[in-house]
BATORDREN-576171 format. One line per 4 residues: number of its first residue (from 1); their letters; for each residue x, y, z of C-alpha. Coordinates in Angstrom, 1 decimal. Example, Ala and Ser with C-alpha at 12.3 -4.5 7.8 and 13.67 -1.06 7.14 Angstrom:
<banus>
1 = AS = 12.3 -4.5 7.8  13.7 -1.1 7.1
</banus>
This chain:
<banus>
1 = XXXX = -53.7 -1.5 -5.5  -52.0 -1.8 -8.9  -48.4 -1.7 -10.0  -46.5 1.2 -8.3
5 = XXXX = -43.4 0.9 -10.5  -42.9 3.3 -13.4  -41.7 1.6 -16.6  -38.9 4.1 -16.9
9 = XXXX = -37.5 2.9 -13.5  -37.4 -0.7 -14.8  -36.1 -0.3 -18.3  -32.5 0.9 -18.9
13 = XXXX = -31.8 4.0 -21.0  -31.5 2.9 -24.6  -30.9 4.7 -27.9  -30.7 3.8 -31.5
17 = XXXX = -27.4 4.8 -33.0  -26.4 4.9 -36.7  -22.9 3.4 -36.9  -22.8 3.1 -40.7
21 = XXXX = -19.2 3.2 -41.7  -17.9 2.8 -38.2  -18.1 -1.0 -37.6  -14.5 -1.7 -38.7
25 = XXXX = -13.1 1.1 -36.6  -15.1 -0.1 -33.6  -13.8 -3.6 -34.1  -10.2 -2.4 -34.5
29 = XXXX = -10.3 0.1 -31.5  -8.8 -2.4 -29.0  -7.9 -5.2 -31.3  -4.6 -5.7 -29.5
33 = XXXX = -6.7 -7.1 -26.6  -8.0 -10.6 -27.4  -11.0 -10.1 -25.1  -12.2 -7.3 -27.3
37 = XXXX = -13.4 -9.8 -29.9  -15.5 -11.6 -27.3  -17.6 -8.5 -26.6  -20.9 -7.8 -28.3
41 = XXXX = -21.2 -4.6 -30.4  -23.2 -3.0 -27.6  -20.5 -3.7 -25.1  -17.8 -2.4 -27.4
45 = XXXX = -19.8 0.8 -27.9  -20.4 1.3 -24.2  -16.6 0.9 -23.5  -15.7 3.4 -26.2
49 = XXXX = -18.3 5.9 -24.9  -17.0 5.5 -21.4  -13.4 6.0 -22.5  -14.4 9.1 -24.5
53 = XXXX = -16.4 10.6 -21.6  -13.5 10.0 -19.2  -11.1 11.8 -21.6  -13.4 14.7 -22.0
57 = XXXX = -14.0 15.0 -18.2  -10.2 14.8 -17.5  -9.5 17.4 -20.2  -12.1 19.7 -18.6
61 = XXXX = -10.9 19.2 -15.0  -9.1 22.2 -13.5  -5.3 21.8 -13.8  -3.2 22.3 -10.7
65 = XXXX = -1.0 25.4 -10.8  2.5 24.7 -12.1  5.2 24.7 -9.5  8.0 27.0 -10.4
</banus>
């Protein structure tokens, strides 16, 4: 009956990103953590993206009213 899977459901989302001039900043981002040097560039970029998204999301979240 043929393959019922779509290629998009098997392959993870991927993009090509130009990081010219950013490599040193990426490597230094968490240089205080010795495990950072063990990560691949892709893993470092994913961590930085997640951290940035979490910050944006928390900044956009409704703030509870101040008690006064």
